[in-house]
N, C-alpha and C positions, 0 to 999 in steps of 0.2 A: 577538484577531484578529477579533472580530465585524465591525468596520468594514471590514476588508480583504475578508472574506467577502461582506458586503453589496455592496461596490463591485464585486467580481468577478461576483456574480449579476446586478447591473444591467448590467454590460458585456456579459455573455453575451446578455442579452435585446436589447441594442442590436445585437449582432453578427449575430444570426439571429432568426428568428421564434419561437424557443423561449422558453417561460416557465419552463423547468426551473430549480429551485434546487438548491444543493448538497445531496446526499442525506445522511441521518443514518445513523449506525451502530446506532441503536436498533432491534435486530432485531425486537422484538415490538411496536413502536409506530410504524411508519412512517406518517405522516399521510396521510389520504385525498387531500389536495391534492397531495402529492408523488407518490402513486401515479398521480394523474390527469395529472400534468405530462408532456409529451413527453420521452422519453429516447432517446439514441442507441441504436439497436437492436443494436449490437455490444458485446462485452466485450473485455477486454484479453488474452484468451487468444491465444496465438500461432497456434492452429489456425484462427482466423478471418482469412481472407485479406483484405487490402485490395483494394478494387475501384476500377477507374478511375471517376472521378466527374466529370461535366461538368454545367454548368447545364442544367436540364431543357428539353427541346424538345417542342412540341405533337405529338400523335399524328397521323399522316396520315389516320386514319379519323374524327377528330373535329375540329370547328371549333376554331381556335386560341382559347385563353383570352385575356381582356383582358390587356394588358401589366402586369406587376407593378410596384409602385412601385420606384424606384431603391433598391438596398440601402443601408442606413445603413453608413457607414464604421465598421468594427469598431474600437473604441478600443484603442490600443496603449499606454496609460499606466496599466495596472492596477497598483495598489499591491501590492508583494509582501508576503507574510506575515512575512518577516524579511529583513534585509540584513546580510550578513557582509562584513567588509573584510579582504582578503588583503594580504600584503606587496606593495609596489609600488603600492598604492592601487587594486587591482582590486576592484570591487564584485561581490559574489555575491548575486544576487536569488533568494530561496527562496520557492517557491510550494507550499503544502500543499494537496493535492487529495484528493477522495474517489475511490478506485479505481473505474473503470468508470462514473463519473458524467459527465454532460454538463457541460463547463466550457470553452467556447470562448475565454473571456477569457485563459487562460494561453497558448494558442497564438498569439493576437493580440499578446500582450505580447512573446512571443519574436520574432515578425516585426518588431515595432517596435524592439526593442533590438538586433537583429542581433548576438547574442553570439558570442564565440569558441567556446564549447562549451555544450551543454545536457546536464547530468548528470541521469540518470533513475534512480529506484529500480526501476521495472518495466522489464525488458528487452523489446526488440522481438521476440526470438526466443530459443529455448533456447541457441543458439550465442552470441548476444549476451550472455546472462546466465551463461555458463559460467565467465567470469573477470571479476574487478573491473577496471575501466579499459578494457574492450574498447570500441572506438570505430568507429562507422559514419559515413561521409560520403557525399555525393552523387557523388563522383568516384573515390575510392580503391577498390581491389579489396576485396571482402569474401568470406570472411575475409582479413585482410591476410597477406602472406607470413610475417611474424614472429609470427603469432598463437600463443598457447599451444596445446599439444596438445589440451587439453580443448575448446577452441573449435573446432578443426578436426574433432575427433571428433564433436562435437555437430552441426556443420553437415552432415557426411557422413551422419549417422544420421537426420537430420530434414529432408528436402528441402521439406516443406510449410512448416516454419518459415522456411527460407531464402527461399521464394517470398514470404513476408510482407515480408521485408526489401527484396527487389527491387521489389515493388509499392509499398511505402512510398516508396522512392527515386524511383520513377516519378511518384507523386503530388507529391512535393516538386519534381521537375523541372517538372511541368505548372504548378504554382503559381509557381515561379521565373520561368518564361517569361512570365508575365503581370504580374510585378512590375517596378518600376524596378530598375536594377542596385543591388546593395547597395554603399554607399559603401566605398571602399578605406581610408579613414582617417576617424577621428573628428574633427569640427570642434572639439570641446571634450571635457574629461574626462567619462566616464560619471557620472551623478549618484550620490552616495553614498547616496541614499534615493529612494523613489518620489516622483513618478511616473517611469516608466522611460525613455521613448524618446529616441532621438537626433532631430536636426532633419531627419527625412526621413519620408516616408509610404510604407509598403509596399503600400498598397491603391489601385490605380487601378481603373477600372470592371471590367476583366476579372478581376483578382485578387479583387475584392470578390464578384463573382458566383460564382466557383469556391469561394471560402472559405465562402460561405453554404451551398453544396451540401455541402461537406466537413463543416461544423459540424452539419448536420442528419443526417449519416450516421455519424459517429465520436464516440467518447467523448473526454473531455478529454485523457487521457494519449496517445492515439493522435494527436490533433491536435497535441499538443506535439512529437511525433516528426516529423510531417510538416512542421511549421513550422521545426524545426531544420534538417532536410535542405534545405528551400526556401531558407533564407537562408545556406547554406554553413557552418553550425556543425557541430562534431563532436558526434555523438550518443553519449554515453558512458554505459555502464552503471556506476553508482557503488557499488552494493551488492555484498556478497560473494555467492558462488553460493548458490542456494537450498538445495542439498544440505547445505552446511555449516551454514546456519542451522537447518535442521530437525534435524541431528545434535546441534548444541550446545543446542538447545531441549530435545530429548528426554533427552540424557545429560550436559548441562553442570551440572545441579543434582541435585535429589532429587525423588521423587514428591511429598513434602510441599510443596516449593516450587512444582511444577507445579500441584498442587491449589489452593494458595493464589492463584496467578495466575488460574486459572479463576474462583475465587470473587470475586476483585477485579473481573475483567471483567464478570462477571454483575451485581455490585453497581453498577458504573458504568452498565450498560445499564438496570437498573431505576430508578436515580436519574434518568436522562434521561427515562424514562417518567413518573416522579412529577413532574418539573419541567414537563412538558407542552410544547406549542408545538413549536418546531423544535430544542429542546435535543438535543445529541448527546452520547454518552458521552465522558468525558474520560479520557485515560490517566493512570497514576501520574506524578507529577512526576519529572523525570530523577534528582534526588537520592534518590528513593525506589526507583528501579529496580535499583540496584546489588545489593541483597540478595535479589532475587526472579528468577523466570523471565523477567520483563520485560527483564532485562539482556540475555539472549540474543535475545529477540524484538525489542527496540528499541535499547537503548543501544549494544550492540556494533555493530549495523548503522549507527547514527549515527556511530560512530567511523570505520567504513569509508567512509561517505559524505563525512565531513569530509576524510579523506585524499585521496579522489579529487578533491574540489573544490579542495583546496590545490594538487594537481598541475596541474590545468587552469588555475587562476589564475596559477600560476608560468609556465606555458607562454605564456599570453596576455601576461604582462608581458615575457617574453623576446622574443617576437615584436615587440611594440611598440617595445622598446628598439632592436632591430636596424633598425627603420624610422624611428626618431626620431618615433614617433607615440604617441598615447594608447592605453592598453590597452583592449581590448574587455571588456565585462563577461562574467560566467559566470552561467548560469541553472540552478537546481536545481528539479526537479519531483519531489516526494516525497509520500508519504502524509501526511495532516494530523497524524497522531500523531508524526511525526518532527521537526516544526518545532522544538518546545521542546528536544528533545535536541540538535539541531544547534546551536542558540544556546548551550545550556549547555556543550557540549564545545568549541565553537570559542573561547569566552572563555578566554584564558590558555593555549590549546593543550592542554587536558586530554585531547583525543582521542588524542594521541600515546602517552600512557601506557596506553591501553586497546587499541591497535591490535594488538599482538602476540597478546594473549589472544583477541581477537575473530577472528583468522585461524588459530588453533591448532585441531587436531583434538581432539575430546572423548575421554573414555575409550572403549574398545571396548564393544560390547554385552555381552560376556561379563563383563568387569570391572565394568561398571555394574550389571548384573543381579545379580551376586553381592553387591555392596555394598548394594543395596537390600533383597535378601533378608535379609542380616544385620541391617540397620537395622530391619526389620519384626519381628524376634524370632522368625522361623520362620513367621509368618502367611502370607508369600508365598514362592514358589520363585523362582529367578532368571528362569525363563521367564514366570511370571505377572507379575513386576515389569516385565519388558520390555513385555508386552502392556498392562498398566495405564498405563504411560508413553505408549504410542502413543495410547491412548484419550484421555488428558488433553491431549496435544498437539492432537488433533483437536478437542476441546471448546474449547480456548483459541482456536484459529484460527477456529472457528465464530463467535466473538464479535468477532474483531479483523481478519479478512481477508474479502474478497469471495469468492463461491462459486467463481469460476474460479482463485483464488489460494490457497484455503484447504484445506478438508478433501479436496476432490476431487483435489488434486495431491500429498498426502502419500505415498500408496502409490506413485504413479508416479515420484516424485522420490526418496523414501527407500527404496523397496522394500516388499515385502510385510511384514505385521506380524511383528515378531521373536518368537522364542519358540516357533515351531511351533504345534501344535494347542492346547497349553496357553496360550501367549501369546494366540492368537486368541480363546479362550474368555474369558480375563481381560479382553481389550479389549472384547469384546461386553458383558460384565457391567458394567464401569465406564462404557461408553458409554450403557448403558440407564439407569444411575443418573442420570448427568448429563443425559440426554435427558428426564427427567421434570420437569414443572412443580413438583411438590412438592419435588424436590431443589433446584431453582433457588430456591424460596422459603426452604427450610431453610438455604441458604447465605448468605442476606442478613444483614447486621449488625443487632443489635437495634434501633438507631435508625431503620433504613429499613424493616424488615419491617412494622410497623403502618401505614405509609403505602401499602403495596401490598396487604396482605391482613389479615384478622382472623378469629379463631375464635369459634365459638358455644359458650359455657360452657367454654372452654379458652383457655390462653395459648400461642400458637404459638411464642413465644420461650423458654418454660420448659424447664428441663433434663429435665423428665419429661413434656413435652408431646408432641403427636402427630408433630411434626417431629424430635424428638430422635434417633430411630434413624438417620435420614438423615444427621444431623450426625456421629453416632458413627463411621460407616464411612469418613468422609473421611480421607485420608492426613494432611492438616494437623492432624487431631485424633488421630492415632495409629492410625487404622483402615487396613484393606487396600485400601479403595476400593469394596467391595461386600460383601454377605453374602446367603446364600440367603433368610433371613427378609425382608430389605429388598426383594429382587427379587420375592418372592412378594406382598408388600404393594403394590408398585407395579403388579403385573400384575392386581390385583384391581379392584374397583369404584372409581371416582374420587371417592369421598367417604369420610369417616371418621366412625365412631360413637365418641364419646369420653365417658367418665364424668367 
């Protein structure tokens, strides 16, 4: 995907005055150039209301500035990261984006394609994300009368989130009023691969000026939502509810599997640091995710996204057949780590065999805690196992999710740390272990550790070396996740004297 990413970055620069590039998930090595680049000041949290944005006007107290140059027409032929083909020949254009990053090219591509639906991984509000397949449009009531009870309950409980939906629809209407009418029929079939657009331009002078203002204010995923509503597409939440993802992540496997996933994410992060430049951490390949906690974090959700995409493509094909027309494409806007999984599961319909498991409830907290306590041989109580699991979920999401969609939302979505006071103490201990740089280094594979750190008169990779106690307490190595001696050593001076 490097070529697609480069093309999208270039298109974003043409669309606005921004020089921002797609951000890296390398938490410890974000380059100075990226930190200096302008980034949309908002995040994707539902609490940040959309605001009405108009092209800037001169202040009456100051002389008017010289007229700016005419805005460049935002290109709408951005090459997708993947193209899936649904029955009936409906193309599905998949864009992998970095959450909360500036990426105006995706929204411009949506406007140029005028798709039947835009399926998003990140919901526009809690109610939008309460059920898979929930759809917002510019005209239909929200929530719709036939919405699931979970959607209606979430909308009633969160008026601020619903204000975001209404303000986004208002911005979409403002943009639509400045655009030429969206064609009612396609003059030719939508292309089976990039570049995207139909033979029409969504950007006249008024639309270009407003889009420039929006692109300087909102992140890429928000712009994609506004663009979908502006061109009359259904804005569909394609993922399963976040509550179910967190539950399956915490209790769908074992402590050892969670710990192994945290170690793998940590290794990917350091590998990107060692590579230098703009390298970003890479997720495990889809075929490697099935036996790990990444199955709940990525692969199962990819199956849910495939199911939603298939339903929207079938709807587009049916609508086109009733009109004797060509079907409109479907666009997917997902996190970059989901692209490979979507391609893997779409080929041959493999997602269908995973969907039922992906949407099933995991074991109860009581059953899972008891099973982990038994697996630990008495080293952990059920309550401590539940707390350790919560800490490992937090650690994994710290590597793989943005701040507004990761650690900060676990307690608000999944509830307080399970296991009572004992669970909270275990969670604090495991979190302290994984929060230490020494633990991060200890978890690196032997081939990577020497590229990151070295010891003086000691071997950091040795079984009797200074990092060995940190490895021994990890659940993946049969440990409980922490020990009092390890915590005492981490709280001491940040250097080691080793014979």
